[in-house]
C-alpha angles and dihedrals in degrees: 000000000000115000134191114216108200119220120205128179101280098022109138106168097057097100091043090057093045090050093053093048094047107030102027102032100028097231131120128267135178124199107226121197109221094238092057098061127211106292103170141038120281132180091220140014120205125200103200133208129266136093105294110202091352092291088279116173091002131340107280095004098115096040089051089061098052116110094247090068089067086061091048093049092048091050091048091052090053093052104265113148113252122190119188115193121194103307086019089057090052090050092049092049091048087052093055096246090132133017119259133032141254114237141167116312116261087249099043103229137103111268120203114171144106113281134197117231130189116219108234101172127043100169101071124096088251101048105032094112094055127085119240108261092016113152115223133182116225128157125249126204116176148111097196099043102115108120112216124185133167117256092248092055091043091056090051093049089052094046093048095045092240098141106100102178139012129191110252142159123266090274094053098256113148103217139152089249090057092053107094098186107026096253117176108270091352087284117166103155125050132181129211123243092269090039092233091112122065123182119187138167099214119082111241091181087064090057101047104098133048091236088065092056099252140045094190093110094055091076089070092060092040089051090052091049092049091050092049093049091054096045 
């Protein structure tokens, strides 16, 4: 797999993601400055975390309106894998790649802590190496991470198996107490209609080596690599 990791003004997880792809997973990654555009074919595009443009207006709103996002949207529509992580998820939502929005946490403060997630989908290119119902531990770090979606779109996401992850407790129970930001239905990972786009609040790159306390996030990158090798 060869991935493009997009850098915006204020991105701060771009090099972490590139490191995991290259040094931990053994694939290829290019860091692409947003002004340069995407000028060649990639198997995957990753929108990393950070605070693009200081989260002015809304988190991800300015980055979503930069010209490179037209390249990302075009690639997504032709089947390229697109992974949006934290601020990248906000950018992807602002760009219309998934339904719904990410907004201020129900208790409006920055949350930075490990979180338990239950794997809801195991058929997408991002989740194929997980088991359905598997509980994983991946860190979150956000203030505007609460996923909100209208009831009509929520019903469609459920019916089309497009919910990738939900916040849960360590035993896999999806409860209000296990929901750190008040997201609709505890949702923290959403897939596009063709399931080639995944947006998620937790940071899988921060759970990809034992030294970090968890390797549960590495399976996302490994799943993407396995999918790319079989395509």
